[in-house]
N, CA, C and O atoms as a Maestro MAE file, in Angstrom:
{
 s_m_m2io_version
 :::
 2.0.0
}

f_m_ct {
 s_m_title
 :::
 protein
 m_atom[276] {
  # First column is atom index #
  i_m_mmod_type
  r_m_x_coord
  r_m_y_coord
  r_m_z_coord
  i_m_residue_number
  s_m_chain_name
  s_m_pdb_residue_name
  s_m_pdb_atom_name
  i_m_atomic_number
  :::
  1 25 0.966 -1.081 -0.235 1 A "MET " " N  " 7
  2 3 -0.053 0.338 0.211 1 A "MET " " CA " 6
  3 2 0.547 1.022 -0.092 1 A "MET " " C  " 6
  4 15 1.624 0.690 0.402 1 A "MET " " O  " 8
  5 25 0.725 2.093 -0.759 2 A "LEU " " N  " 7
  6 3 1.075 3.382 -0.785 2 A "LEU " " CA " 6
  7 2 1.007 4.599 0.014 2 A "LEU " " C  " 6
  8 15 -0.107 5.112 0.118 2 A "LEU " " O  " 8
  9 25 1.734 5.009 0.445 3 A "ASP " " N  " 7
  10 3 1.394 6.150 1.819 3 A "ASP " " CA " 6
  11 2 1.542 7.311 1.340 3 A "ASP " " C  " 6
  12 15 2.679 7.763 1.469 3 A "ASP " " O  " 8
  13 25 0.707 8.039 0.769 4 A "VAL " " N  " 7
  14 3 0.430 9.504 0.407 4 A "VAL " " CA " 6
  15 2 0.704 10.336 1.301 4 A "VAL " " C  " 6
  16 15 -0.352 10.589 1.881 4 A "VAL " " O  " 8
  17 25 1.766 11.061 1.859 5 A "ARG " " N  " 7
  18 3 1.554 12.708 2.520 5 A "ARG " " CA " 6
  19 2 1.634 13.446 2.151 5 A "ARG " " C  " 6
  20 15 2.169 13.542 1.046 5 A "ARG " " O  " 8
  21 25 1.031 14.766 2.992 6 A "LYS " " N  " 7
  22 3 0.069 15.627 2.577 6 A "LYS " " CA " 6
  23 2 1.001 16.847 2.873 6 A "LYS " " C  " 6
  24 15 1.207 17.171 4.042 6 A "LYS " " O  " 8
  25 25 1.616 17.587 1.746 7 A "GLU " " N  " 7
  26 3 2.661 18.413 1.651 7 A "GLU " " CA " 6
  27 2 1.814 19.397 2.557 7 A "GLU " " C  " 6
  28 15 0.589 19.311 2.642 7 A "GLU " " O  " 8
  29 25 2.789 20.607 3.415 8 A "ASN " " N  " 7
  30 3 2.465 21.562 3.813 8 A "ASN " " CA " 6
  31 2 1.917 22.577 3.151 8 A "ASN " " C  " 6
  32 15 2.652 22.798 2.189 8 A "ASN " " O  " 8
  33 25 0.728 23.547 3.156 9 A "VAL " " N  " 7
  34 3 0.323 24.163 2.083 9 A "VAL " " CA " 6
  35 2 1.731 25.415 2.214 9 A "VAL " " C  " 6
  36 15 2.327 25.578 1.149 9 A "VAL " " O  " 8
  37 25 2.065 25.961 2.998 10 A "MET " " N  " 7
  38 3 3.306 27.093 3.437 10 A "MET " " CA " 6
  39 2 4.338 26.763 2.946 10 A "MET " " C  " 6
  40 15 5.096 27.732 2.909 10 A "MET " " O  " 8
  41 25 4.929 25.562 2.394 11 A "VAL " " N  " 7
  42 3 6.043 24.995 2.772 11 A "VAL " " CA " 6
  43 2 6.079 24.857 0.644 11 A "VAL " " C  " 6
  44 15 7.041 25.206 -0.040 11 A "VAL " " O  " 8
  45 25 4.801 24.290 0.115 12 A "ALA " " N  " 7
  46 3 4.745 24.291 -1.552 12 A "ALA " " CA " 6
  47 2 4.906 25.684 -1.991 12 A "ALA " " C  " 6
  48 15 5.892 26.088 -2.608 12 A "ALA " " O  " 8
  49 25 3.777 26.487 -1.610 13 A "ARG " " N  " 7
  50 3 4.019 28.086 -2.089 13 A "ARG " " CA " 6
  51 2 5.735 28.566 -2.075 13 A "ARG " " C  " 6
  52 15 6.492 28.934 -2.974 13 A "ARG " " O  " 8
  53 25 5.901 28.368 -0.663 14 A "VAL " " N  " 7
  54 3 7.598 28.664 -0.551 14 A "VAL " " CA " 6
  55 2 8.052 28.270 -2.499 14 A "VAL " " C  " 6
  56 15 8.397 29.008 -3.422 14 A "VAL " " O  " 8
  57 25 7.823 26.823 -2.403 15 A "ASN " " N  " 7
  58 3 8.987 25.885 -3.293 15 A "ASN " " CA " 6
  59 2 8.362 26.819 -4.712 15 A "ASN " " C  " 6
  60 15 9.130 27.284 -5.554 15 A "ASN " " O  " 8
  61 25 6.839 26.981 -4.779 16 A "LEU " " N  " 7
  62 3 6.280 27.547 -5.695 16 A "LEU " " CA " 6
  63 2 7.054 28.972 -6.075 16 A "LEU " " C  " 6
  64 15 7.113 29.467 -7.201 16 A "LEU " " O  " 8
  65 25 7.362 29.258 -5.420 17 A "ALA " " N  " 7
  66 3 7.581 31.267 -5.227 17 A "ALA " " CA " 6
  67 2 9.225 30.986 -5.817 17 A "ALA " " C  " 6
  68 15 9.727 31.794 -6.599 17 A "ALA " " O  " 8
  69 25 9.930 29.843 -5.382 18 A "ASN " " N  " 7
  70 3 11.040 30.132 -5.551 18 A "ASN " " CA " 6
  71 2 11.522 29.106 -6.873 18 A "ASN " " C  " 6
  72 15 12.678 28.710 -7.023 18 A "ASN " " O  " 8
  73 25 10.363 28.772 -7.794 19 A "LYS " " N  " 7
  74 3 10.669 27.950 -8.897 19 A "LYS " " CA " 6
  75 2 11.479 28.893 -10.327 19 A "LYS " " C  " 6
  76 15 11.193 30.026 -10.712 19 A "LYS " " O  " 8
  77 25 12.282 28.176 -10.742 20 A "ARG " " N  " 7
  78 3 13.029 29.506 -11.827 20 A "ARG " " CA " 6
  79 2 12.903 28.137 -12.873 20 A "ARG " " C  " 6
  80 15 12.775 26.924 -12.706 20 A "ARG " " O  " 8
  81 25 13.036 29.233 -14.257 21 A "GLN " " N  " 7
  82 3 13.085 28.330 -16.008 21 A "GLN " " CA " 6
  83 2 14.295 27.650 -15.740 21 A "GLN " " C  " 6
  84 15 15.277 28.381 -15.613 21 A "GLN " " O  " 8
  85 25 14.494 26.256 -15.606 22 A "ASP " " N  " 7
  86 3 16.077 25.587 -16.316 22 A "ASP " " CA " 6
  87 2 16.346 25.889 -17.619 22 A "ASP " " C  " 6
  88 15 15.609 26.296 -18.516 22 A "ASP " " O  " 8
  89 25 17.647 25.600 -17.589 23 A "ARG " " N  " 7
  90 3 18.378 26.681 -19.039 23 A "ARG " " CA " 6
  91 2 17.806 25.733 -19.967 23 A "ARG " " C  " 6
  92 15 17.176 26.397 -20.790 23 A "ARG " " O  " 8
  93 25 17.706 24.294 -20.277 24 A "ASP " " N  " 7
  94 3 17.362 23.609 -21.222 24 A "ASP " " CA " 6
  95 2 15.395 23.347 -21.529 24 A "ASP " " C  " 6
  96 15 14.817 22.716 -22.414 24 A "ASP " " O  " 8
  97 25 14.768 24.283 -20.162 25 A "ASP " " N  " 7
  98 3 13.532 24.207 -19.879 25 A "ASP " " CA " 6
  99 2 12.976 25.395 -21.588 25 A "ASP " " C  " 6
  100 15 13.636 26.318 -22.065 25 A "ASP " " O  " 8
  101 25 11.471 24.804 -22.127 26 A "THR " " N  " 7
  102 3 10.795 25.645 -22.837 26 A "THR " " CA " 6
  103 2 9.973 25.983 -21.977 26 A "THR " " C  " 6
  104 15 9.824 25.366 -20.923 26 A "THR " " O  " 8
  105 25 9.321 27.013 -22.308 27 A "VAL " " N  " 7
  106 3 8.454 28.576 -21.406 27 A "VAL " " CA " 6
  107 2 7.063 27.198 -21.183 27 A "VAL " " C  " 6
  108 15 6.235 27.124 -20.276 27 A "VAL " " O  " 8
  109 25 7.205 26.512 -22.065 28 A "HIS " " N  " 7
  110 3 5.672 25.307 -22.004 28 A "HIS " " CA " 6
  111 2 5.721 24.692 -20.895 28 A "HIS " " C  " 6
  112 15 4.775 24.644 -20.109 28 A "HIS " " O  " 8
  113 25 7.358 23.905 -20.634 29 A "SER " " N  " 7
  114 3 7.698 22.820 -20.112 29 A "SER " " CA " 6
  115 2 7.888 23.279 -18.149 29 A "SER " " C  " 6
  116 15 7.949 22.635 -17.101 29 A "SER " " O  " 8
  117 25 7.927 24.987 -18.616 30 A "PHE " " N  " 7
  118 3 8.415 25.474 -17.025 30 A "PHE " " CA " 6
  119 2 6.818 26.094 -16.643 30 A "PHE " " C  " 6
  120 15 6.397 26.288 -15.503 30 A "PHE " " O  " 8
  121 25 6.218 26.291 -17.682 31 A "GLY " " N  " 7
  122 3 4.678 26.579 -16.879 31 A "GLY " " CA " 6
  123 2 4.063 25.566 -16.510 31 A "GLY " " C  " 6
  124 15 3.205 25.757 -15.647 31 A "GLY " " O  " 8
  125 25 4.296 23.952 -17.085 32 A "ALA " " N  " 7
  126 3 3.820 23.047 -16.570 32 A "ALA " " CA " 6
  127 2 3.870 22.409 -15.208 32 A "ALA " " C  " 6
  128 15 3.088 21.643 -14.646 32 A "ALA " " O  " 8
  129 25 5.270 23.064 -14.754 33 A "ARG " " N  " 7
  130 3 6.435 22.701 -14.121 33 A "ARG " " CA " 6
  131 2 5.203 22.911 -12.277 33 A "ARG " " C  " 6
  132 15 4.827 22.198 -11.346 33 A "ARG " " O  " 8
  133 25 5.030 24.757 -12.882 34 A "ILE " " N  " 7
  134 3 4.683 25.196 -12.001 34 A "ILE " " CA " 6
  135 2 3.420 25.688 -11.541 34 A "ILE " " C  " 6
  136 15 3.123 26.492 -10.657 34 A "ILE " " O  " 8
  137 25 2.528 24.788 -12.620 35 A "ARG " " N  " 7
  138 3 0.898 24.919 -12.497 35 A "ARG " " CA " 6
  139 2 0.937 23.270 -11.563 35 A "ARG " " C  " 6
  140 15 0.180 23.245 -10.593 35 A "ARG " " O  " 8
  141 25 1.616 22.203 -11.784 36 A "GLY " " N  " 7
  142 3 1.705 20.989 -11.042 36 A "GLY " " CA " 6
  143 2 2.013 21.661 -9.521 36 A "GLY " " C  " 6
  144 15 1.254 21.167 -8.687 36 A "GLY " " O  " 8
  145 25 2.668 22.372 -9.119 37 A "GLN " " N  " 7
  146 3 2.929 22.657 -7.800 37 A "GLN " " CA " 6
  147 2 2.336 23.483 -7.333 37 A "GLN " " C  " 6
  148 15 2.162 23.621 -6.122 37 A "GLN " " O  " 8
  149 25 1.963 24.106 -8.097 38 A "ALA " " N  " 7
  150 3 0.394 25.524 -7.832 38 A "ALA " " CA " 6
  151 2 -0.980 24.644 -7.096 38 A "ALA " " C  " 6
  152 15 -1.600 24.918 -6.069 38 A "ALA " " O  " 8
  153 25 -1.158 23.510 -8.057 39 A "ASN " " N  " 7
  154 3 -2.298 22.514 -7.475 39 A "ASN " " CA " 6
  155 2 -2.462 21.991 -5.996 39 A "ASN " " C  " 6
  156 15 -3.494 21.920 -5.329 39 A "ASN " " O  " 8
  157 25 -1.482 21.729 -5.742 40 A "ILE " " N  " 7
  158 3 -0.782 21.535 -4.094 40 A "ILE " " CA " 6
  159 2 -1.308 22.655 -3.008 40 A "ILE " " C  " 6
  160 15 -1.919 22.439 -1.961 40 A "ILE " " O  " 8
  161 25 -0.856 24.028 -3.613 41 A "CYS " " N  " 7
  162 3 -1.233 25.694 -2.869 41 A "CYS " " CA " 6
  163 2 -2.295 25.820 -2.415 41 A "CYS " " C  " 6
  164 15 -2.130 25.936 -1.200 41 A "CYS " " O  " 8
  165 25 -3.515 25.881 -2.697 42 A "LYS " " N  " 7
  166 3 -5.066 26.021 -2.305 42 A "LYS " " CA " 6
  167 2 -4.909 26.885 -2.323 42 A "LYS " " C  " 6
  168 15 -4.861 27.374 -1.194 42 A "LYS " " O  " 8
  169 25 -4.683 27.892 -3.511 43 A "TYR " " N  " 7
  170 3 -4.856 29.483 -3.490 43 A "TYR " " CA " 6
  171 2 -6.073 29.875 -3.475 43 A "TYR " " C  " 6
  172 15 -6.313 30.879 -4.145 43 A "TYR " " O  " 8
  173 25 -6.789 29.467 -3.004 44 A "GLU " " N  " 7
  174 3 -8.441 29.919 -2.805 44 A "GLU " " CA " 6
  175 2 -8.696 30.620 -1.468 44 A "GLU " " C  " 6
  176 15 -7.950 30.624 -0.488 44 A "GLU " " O  " 8
  177 25 -10.036 31.286 -1.627 45 A "MET " " N  " 7
  178 3 -10.755 32.016 -0.526 45 A "MET " " CA " 6
  179 2 -11.989 32.152 -0.141 45 A "MET " " C  " 6
  180 15 -12.723 31.342 -0.708 45 A "MET " " O  " 8
  181 25 -12.308 32.566 0.297 46 A "GLN " " N  " 7
  182 3 -13.767 33.214 0.330 46 A "GLN " " CA " 6
  183 2 -14.249 33.984 0.685 46 A "GLN " " C  " 6
  184 15 -14.033 34.331 1.846 46 A "GLN " " O  " 8
  185 25 -15.320 34.791 -0.255 47 A "CYS " " N  " 7
  186 3 -15.405 36.158 -0.243 47 A "CYS " " CA " 6
  187 2 -15.937 36.452 0.770 47 A "CYS " " C  " 6
  188 15 -17.117 36.100 0.788 47 A "CYS " " O  " 8
  189 25 -15.515 37.075 1.869 48 A "PRO " " N  " 7
  190 3 -16.223 37.521 2.658 48 A "PRO " " CA " 6
  191 2 -17.545 38.300 2.481 48 A "PRO " " C  " 6
  192 15 -18.362 38.140 3.388 48 A "PRO " " O  " 8
  193 25 -17.891 39.124 1.455 49 A "ASN " " N  " 7
  194 3 -19.225 39.848 1.213 49 A "ASN " " CA " 6
  195 2 -20.286 38.773 0.883 49 A "ASN " " C  " 6
  196 15 -21.320 38.822 1.549 49 A "ASN " " O  " 8
  197 25 -20.153 37.674 -0.187 50 A "CYS " " N  " 7
  198 3 -20.968 36.983 -0.792 50 A "CYS " " CA " 6
  199 2 -20.920 35.434 -0.433 50 A "CYS " " C  " 6
  200 15 -21.835 34.611 -0.441 50 A "CYS " " O  " 8
  201 25 -19.543 35.285 -0.108 51 A "ALA " " N  " 7
  202 3 -19.439 33.976 0.581 51 A "ALA " " CA " 6
  203 2 -19.181 32.610 -0.896 51 A "ALA " " C  " 6
  204 15 -19.415 31.407 -1.007 51 A "ALA " " O  " 8
  205 25 -18.551 33.755 -1.834 52 A "THR " " N  " 7
  206 3 -18.320 32.902 -2.776 52 A "THR " " CA " 6
  207 2 -17.036 32.327 -2.913 52 A "THR " " C  " 6
  208 15 -16.226 33.221 -2.668 52 A "THR " " O  " 8
  209 25 -16.302 30.999 -3.253 53 A "ASN " " N  " 7
  210 3 -14.560 30.570 -3.376 53 A "ASN " " CA " 6
  211 2 -14.459 31.357 -4.594 53 A "ASN " " C  " 6
  212 15 -15.158 31.226 -5.599 53 A "ASN " " O  " 8
  213 25 -13.500 32.205 -4.398 54 A "VAL " " N  " 7
  214 3 -12.875 33.021 -5.246 54 A "VAL " " CA " 6
  215 2 -11.101 31.975 -5.245 54 A "VAL " " C  " 6
  216 15 -10.529 31.699 -4.191 54 A "VAL " " O  " 8
  217 25 -10.568 31.582 -6.607 55 A "ASN " " N  " 7
  218 3 -9.634 31.117 -7.147 55 A "ASN " " CA " 6
  219 2 -8.523 32.182 -7.909 55 A "ASN " " C  " 6
  220 15 -8.344 32.713 -9.005 55 A "ASN " " O  " 8
  221 25 -7.966 32.122 -6.682 56 A "TYR " " N  " 7
  222 3 -6.531 33.498 -7.452 56 A "TYR " " CA " 6
  223 2 -5.152 33.009 -7.958 56 A "TYR " " C  " 6
  224 15 -4.144 33.706 -8.065 56 A "TYR " " O  " 8
  225 25 -5.305 31.377 -8.321 57 A "THR " " N  " 7
  226 3 -3.787 31.096 -8.725 57 A "THR " " CA " 6
  227 2 -3.551 31.534 -10.053 57 A "THR " " C  " 6
  228 15 -2.480 32.069 -10.341 57 A "THR " " O  " 8
  229 25 -4.309 31.384 -10.760 58 A "ALA " " N  " 7
  230 3 -4.209 32.157 -11.815 58 A "ALA " " CA " 6
  231 2 -3.293 33.463 -12.217 58 A "ALA " " C  " 6
  232 15 -2.811 33.751 -13.312 58 A "ALA " " O  " 8
  233 25 -3.215 34.176 -10.921 59 A "ASN " " N  " 7
  234 3 -2.743 35.266 -10.943 59 A "ASN " " CA " 6
  235 2 -1.480 35.534 -10.519 59 A "ASN " " C  " 6
  236 15 -0.933 36.612 -10.752 59 A "ASN " " O  " 8
  237 25 -0.852 34.440 -9.774 60 A "ILE " " N  " 7
  238 3 0.207 33.215 -8.956 60 A "ILE " " CA " 6
  239 2 0.720 32.967 -9.632 60 A "ILE " " C  " 6
  240 15 1.871 33.398 -9.712 60 A "ILE " " O  " 8
  241 25 0.290 32.255 -10.403 61 A "LEU " " N  " 7
  242 3 1.241 31.683 -11.685 61 A "LEU " " CA " 6
  243 2 1.875 32.438 -12.997 61 A "LEU " " C  " 6
  244 15 2.740 32.151 -13.824 61 A "LEU " " O  " 8
  245 25 0.918 33.656 -12.740 62 A "ARG " " N  " 7
  246 3 1.130 34.695 -13.485 62 A "ARG " " CA " 6
  247 2 2.478 35.301 -13.714 62 A "ARG " " C  " 6
  248 15 3.222 35.367 -14.692 62 A "ARG " " O  " 8
  249 25 2.554 35.826 -12.168 63 A "ASP " " N  " 7
  250 3 3.466 36.427 -11.129 63 A "ASP " " CA " 6
  251 2 4.737 35.544 -11.389 63 A "ASP " " C  " 6
  252 15 5.730 35.886 -12.032 63 A "ASP " " O  " 8
  253 25 4.477 34.129 -10.654 64 A "VAL " " N  " 7
  254 3 6.169 32.392 -11.159 64 A "VAL " " CA " 6
  255 2 6.293 32.804 -12.202 64 A "VAL " " C  " 6
  256 15 7.480 33.089 -12.362 64 A "VAL " " O  " 8
  257 25 5.454 33.110 -13.450 65 A "LEU " " N  " 7
  258 3 5.863 32.354 -14.759 65 A "LEU " " CA " 6
  259 2 6.876 33.364 -15.026 65 A "LEU " " C  " 6
  260 15 8.048 33.012 -15.161 65 A "LEU " " O  " 8
  261 25 6.474 34.809 -15.132 66 A "ILE " " N  " 7
  262 3 7.180 36.233 -15.279 66 A "ILE " " CA " 6
  263 2 8.387 35.966 -14.358 66 A "ILE " " C  " 6
  264 15 9.374 36.040 -15.089 66 A "ILE " " O  " 8
  265 25 8.739 35.715 -13.209 67 A "LYS " " N  " 7
  266 3 9.789 36.211 -12.552 67 A "LYS " " CA " 6
  267 2 10.709 34.892 -12.856 67 A "LYS " " C  " 6
  268 15 11.927 35.065 -12.803 67 A "LYS " " O  " 8
  269 25 10.183 33.499 -13.191 68 A "GLY " " N  " 7
  270 3 10.671 32.760 -12.980 68 A "GLY " " CA " 6
  271 2 11.811 32.445 -14.216 68 A "GLY " " C  " 6
  272 15 12.792 31.713 -14.083 68 A "GLY " " O  " 8
  273 25 11.372 33.291 -15.620 69 A "LEU " " N  " 7
  274 3 11.855 33.241 -16.996 69 A "LEU " " CA " 6
  275 2 13.092 33.892 -17.299 69 A "LEU " " C  " 6
  276 15 13.535 33.873 -18.448 69 A "LEU " " O  " 8
  :::
 }
 m_bond[275] {
  # First column is bond index #
  i_m_from
  i_m_to
  i_m_order
  :::
  1 1 2 1
  2 2 3 1
  3 3 4 2
  4 3 5 1
  5 5 6 1
  6 6 7 1
  7 7 8 2
  8 7 9 1
  9 9 10 1
  10 10 11 1
  11 11 12 2
  12 11 13 1
  13 13 14 1
  14 14 15 1
  15 15 16 2
  16 15 17 1
  17 17 18 1
  18 18 19 1
  19 19 20 2
  20 19 21 1
  21 21 22 1
  22 22 23 1
  23 23 24 2
  24 23 25 1
  25 25 26 1
  26 26 27 1
  27 27 28 2
  28 27 29 1
  29 29 30 1
  30 30 31 1
  31 31 32 2
  32 31 33 1
  33 33 34 1
  34 34 35 1
  35 35 36 2
  36 35 37 1
  37 37 38 1
  38 38 39 1
  39 39 40 2
  40 39 41 1
  41 41 42 1
  42 42 43 1
  43 43 44 2
  44 43 45 1
  45 45 46 1
  46 46 47 1
  47 47 48 2
  48 47 49 1
  49 49 50 1
  50 50 51 1
  51 51 52 2
  52 51 53 1
  53 53 54 1
  54 54 55 1
  55 55 56 2
  56 55 57 1
  57 57 58 1
  58 58 59 1
  59 59 60 2
  60 59 61 1
  61 61 62 1
  62 62 63 1
  63 63 64 2
  64 63 65 1
  65 65 66 1
  66 66 67 1
  67 67 68 2
  68 67 69 1
  69 69 70 1
  70 70 71 1
  71 71 72 2
  72 71 73 1
  73 73 74 1
  74 74 75 1
  75 75 76 2
  76 75 77 1
  77 77 78 1
  78 78 79 1
  79 79 80 2
  80 79 81 1
  81 81 82 1
  82 82 83 1
  83 83 84 2
  84 83 85 1
  85 85 86 1
  86 86 87 1
  87 87 88 2
  88 87 89 1
  89 89 90 1
  90 90 91 1
  91 91 92 2
  92 91 93 1
  93 93 94 1
  94 94 95 1
  95 95 96 2
  96 95 97 1
  97 97 98 1
  98 98 99 1
  99 99 100 2
  100 99 101 1
  101 101 102 1
  102 102 103 1
  103 103 104 2
  104 103 105 1
  105 105 106 1
  106 106 107 1
  107 107 108 2
  108 107 109 1
  109 109 110 1
  110 110 111 1
  111 111 112 2
  112 111 113 1
  113 113 114 1
  114 114 115 1
  115 115 116 2
  116 115 117 1
  117 117 118 1
  118 118 119 1
  119 119 120 2
  120 119 121 1
  121 121 122 1
  122 122 123 1
  123 123 124 2
  124 123 125 1
  125 125 126 1
  126 126 127 1
  127 127 128 2
  128 127 129 1
  129 129 130 1
  130 130 131 1
  131 131 132 2
  132 131 133 1
  133 133 134 1
  134 134 135 1
  135 135 136 2
  136 135 137 1
  137 137 138 1
  138 138 139 1
  139 139 140 2
  140 139 141 1
  141 141 142 1
  142 142 143 1
  143 143 144 2
  144 143 145 1
  145 145 146 1
  146 146 147 1
  147 147 148 2
  148 147 149 1
  149 149 150 1
  150 150 151 1
  151 151 152 2
  152 151 153 1
  153 153 154 1
  154 154 155 1
  155 155 156 2
  156 155 157 1
  157 157 158 1
  158 158 159 1
  159 159 160 2
  160 159 161 1
  161 161 162 1
  162 162 163 1
  163 163 164 2
  164 163 165 1
  165 165 166 1
  166 166 167 1
  167 167 168 2
  168 167 169 1
  169 169 170 1
  170 170 171 1
  171 171 172 2
  172 171 173 1
  173 173 174 1
  174 174 175 1
  175 175 176 2
  176 175 177 1
  177 177 178 1
  178 178 179 1
  179 179 180 2
  180 179 181 1
  181 181 182 1
  182 182 183 1
  183 183 184 2
  184 183 185 1
  185 185 186 1
  186 186 187 1
  187 187 188 2
  188 187 189 1
  189 189 190 1
  190 190 191 1
  191 191 192 2
  192 191 193 1
  193 193 194 1
  194 194 195 1
  195 195 196 2
  196 195 197 1
  197 197 198 1
  198 198 199 1
  199 199 200 2
  200 199 201 1
  201 201 202 1
  202 202 203 1
  203 203 204 2
  204 203 205 1
  205 205 206 1
  206 206 207 1
  207 207 208 2
  208 207 209 1
  209 209 210 1
  210 210 211 1
  211 211 212 2
  212 211 213 1
  213 213 214 1
  214 214 215 1
  215 215 216 2
  216 215 217 1
  217 217 218 1
  218 218 219 1
  219 219 220 2
  220 219 221 1
  221 221 222 1
  222 222 223 1
  223 223 224 2
  224 223 225 1
  225 225 226 1
  226 226 227 1
  227 227 228 2
  228 227 229 1
  229 229 230 1
  230 230 231 1
  231 231 232 2
  232 231 233 1
  233 233 234 1
  234 234 235 1
  235 235 236 2
  236 235 237 1
  237 237 238 1
  238 238 239 1
  239 239 240 2
  240 239 241 1
  241 241 242 1
  242 242 243 1
  243 243 244 2
  244 243 245 1
  245 245 246 1
  246 246 247 1
  247 247 248 2
  248 247 249 1
  249 249 250 1
  250 250 251 1
  251 251 252 2
  252 251 253 1
  253 253 254 1
  254 254 255 1
  255 255 256 2
  256 255 257 1
  257 257 258 1
  258 258 259 1
  259 259 260 2
  260 259 261 1
  261 261 262 1
  262 262 263 1
  263 263 264 2
  264 263 265 1
  265 265 266 1
  266 266 267 1
  267 267 268 2
  268 267 269 1
  269 269 270 1
  270 270 271 1
  271 271 272 2
  272 271 273 1
  273 273 274 1
  274 274 275 1
  275 275 276 2
  :::
 }
}
């Protein structure tokens, strides 16, 4: 049986923020790597006014992609 550990969300977010494009990485493969890491990060919160869940993963991914290129 496989034992799957849940990664700490804060650790995952720090790892995502520190990602950089490797020398031989294409932009597409770098984007795929950071999307995979972002899935662990749970960039979602509830709006205090309307109680709707707001996912801001795309905003974070844009910033990490630009920073990491």
